Phi, psi and omega in degrees: 000310176304316184291320184295315183300311181306314180291322184280340181283344180276005176060047175300159179299332186267007186303305189294322182295323181294309179295332166299312180288321179300324181283336178274346187288179181263015173301133179307143181301321179298325178289324184288319190289327175300314183297314178293324177291321174303311176301314181303315181293319187286302189237358187078165177221129176298143186294330179298326182295333179282342193297317179298326178293311171308315178294325178291321181290324178293316177302330174275008179067024174264066183300314186292327182286320174297321181294318180287332177296305179301321181294328181282340182273329188291152186301153184307316181294351176258355178287355179281346181262004172298146176173188174303332170235130179272132172054053177299340177274354178064039184269332179282131177309143183303321181289338175272358182277122186236138170084164181301334191269357179254175173301121172253123179234079178297131172302147179217145179294130170098003180217135172248123183238140179191169177271131192223148170281140176200153176303134177086007172287145185285319180247232182271314181223176181220164173283147179217130178228133179247129173258141192263357176106358182264193176274114185229096180297071190285124166204053203245017174231111189209156178214144172273135181241159176226066180279134176280173182292143186150187178264132183221170191225115177263131175228151182197156167254146176212156177218139185237147170230112181048039180282096183260097182216133178303309185269342180078188178247136178233165158265135176232124176253127183236156176275133174287330184297329183225352177086004182292149175275122180267326186196154171216141174277170178293148186288147176253128169192172181089221174234127171202149173280171178323120172225158176259136183234152182213159180200124169269142184209172179231157180237119179293163182296321189280013190237094189273341181220142183226165169239143175245121182227132171270127187201159165276119180279058188287139173265329174225165185300326179301333180278001171274001183293120180206141173220166184105194190223147172225136175248140171233151182198155177047056177284131180210156171221128175227159172303147178284133181288138185253123179270130183273000000 
């Protein structure tokens, strides 16, 4: 391990490829942690070099370890946006969102996604997606969560412009441990100005990690047909207040 740390600290051209393959190997997690920690001390690590390691931790269901590691790696000026949902107001630029616990916006044919200024936005920007009218199996805004067991309240603001979709767009909260759906919001479609929405849901004891995904709940390909615009802002998840 010491030899590998010394070799990788010299920044060889194969360093990133090695770390990608190493994280996908059968090497025990504790041994992998020693390599990454050693590199961090000797040469530093680019946040993108840590992504395979975070993915491995999540795969092994070490969600909290992955979250703490990620939270320590993000820039200092982003840490004020930490919470049960990271940057729910979409204030951190899209290109600076890093890791599973930030907003992931994978490009997809038929949809354009970016952070946009708009009348009624609470901060500087909101999430915006434009659909071009074709079949778009959309599930391309996602974030990993680490909510402890209990009752929770999802809140968000949204605005739609001619959002034409048979099934609409929903937020789905899923359990990463078994892939089960924990909750789904009512579908968003049509035309409406900024509105506040909410949903109560529960996290069972056996679910250590979750995903929050904006998606079309299509059952067949024909139900992915969609056109129009959607804005999202102020996404938050808080414990449900218990009245005594």
